[in-house]
C-alpha positions in Angstrom: 0.0 0.0 0.0 1.4 3.4 -1.0 1.1 6.1 1.6 0.7 9.8 0.7 3.3 11.9 2.5 2.0 14.2 5.1 2.3 17.9 4.1 3.7 19.9 7.0 3.8 23.6 7.3 4.3 26.1 10.1 1.4 28.3 11.2 2.1 31.7 12.7 6.0 31.6 12.8 7.2 31.4 9.2 10.2 33.5 10.2 11.7 30.6 12.3 10.6 27.8 10.0 13.1 25.1 9.1 13.1 21.6 7.9 14.9 18.6 9.4 15.5 15.9 6.8 14.8 12.2 7.5 17.6 10.5 9.4 18.5 7.1 10.7 20.9 7.2 13.7 21.8 5.5 17.0 21.9 7.2 20.3 21.1 6.5 23.9 17.6 7.7 24.8 14.8 7.5 27.3 11.4 6.0 26.9 8.8 7.2 29.3 5.7 5.3 30.2 2.7 6.2 32.4 1.4 3.8 35.0 -1.9 4.2 36.8 -1.4 4.1 40.5 -4.9 2.9 41.3 -5.6 6.0 43.4 -9.0 7.6 43.6 -7.8 10.7 41.7 -6.6 8.8 38.7 -2.9 9.5 39.4 -0.2 8.2 37.1 3.5 7.7 37.8 6.2 8.1 35.2 8.7 5.3 34.6 11.6 5.9 32.4 13.8 3.3 30.5 17.2 4.2 29.1 18.7 2.3 26.2 20.2 2.6 22.8 19.3 1.3 19.4 19.3 2.4 15.8 16.1 4.3 14.9 14.6 6.7 12.4 13.2 10.1 12.5 10.8 11.2 9.7 11.4 14.6 8.2 9.8 17.5 10.1 9.0 21.1 9.1 8.6 23.2 12.2 9.6 26.5 13.9 10.8 27.6 17.3 11.8 31.1 18.4 13.3 30.1 21.7 16.3 28.0 20.6 18.6 27.7 17.5 18.8 24.6 15.3 22.2 23.8 16.9 20.7 24.0 20.4 17.8 21.7 19.2 20.2 19.1 17.9 22.2 19.2 21.1 19.1 18.7 23.2 17.8 15.8 21.1 19.6 13.1 22.9 18.1 14.1 26.2 14.5 14.1 25.0 12.0 11.2 25.3 11.2 9.7 21.9 8.5 7.5 20.5 9.9 4.6 18.4 8.5 1.4 17.0 10.4 -1.2 18.9 9.1 -4.0 16.6 10.7 -2.3 13.7 12.9 0.6 14.9 14.0 1.4 11.4 12.1 0.4 8.3 13.7 2.6 5.6 10.6 4.8 5.2 11.9 7.6 7.3 
């Protein structure tokens, strides 16, 4: 099945718009999960798991005024990510 690429565009901050191309890379990273504590207020606790594997990031077109592209790349390794662990890279970045 052929998927149509998602068209991304920045709304309201074209001045800071930039595109990150698709990339496959390996780095250590956290995965964060939420676990219901069973409390009456519906509380959740955060559990983090730290590991490394090769994974992909799809291209993204976005904007941010509060940090440079270099700062964003430096912060990347410390951010929680969503990855498909059954197929961490599939070539369709």
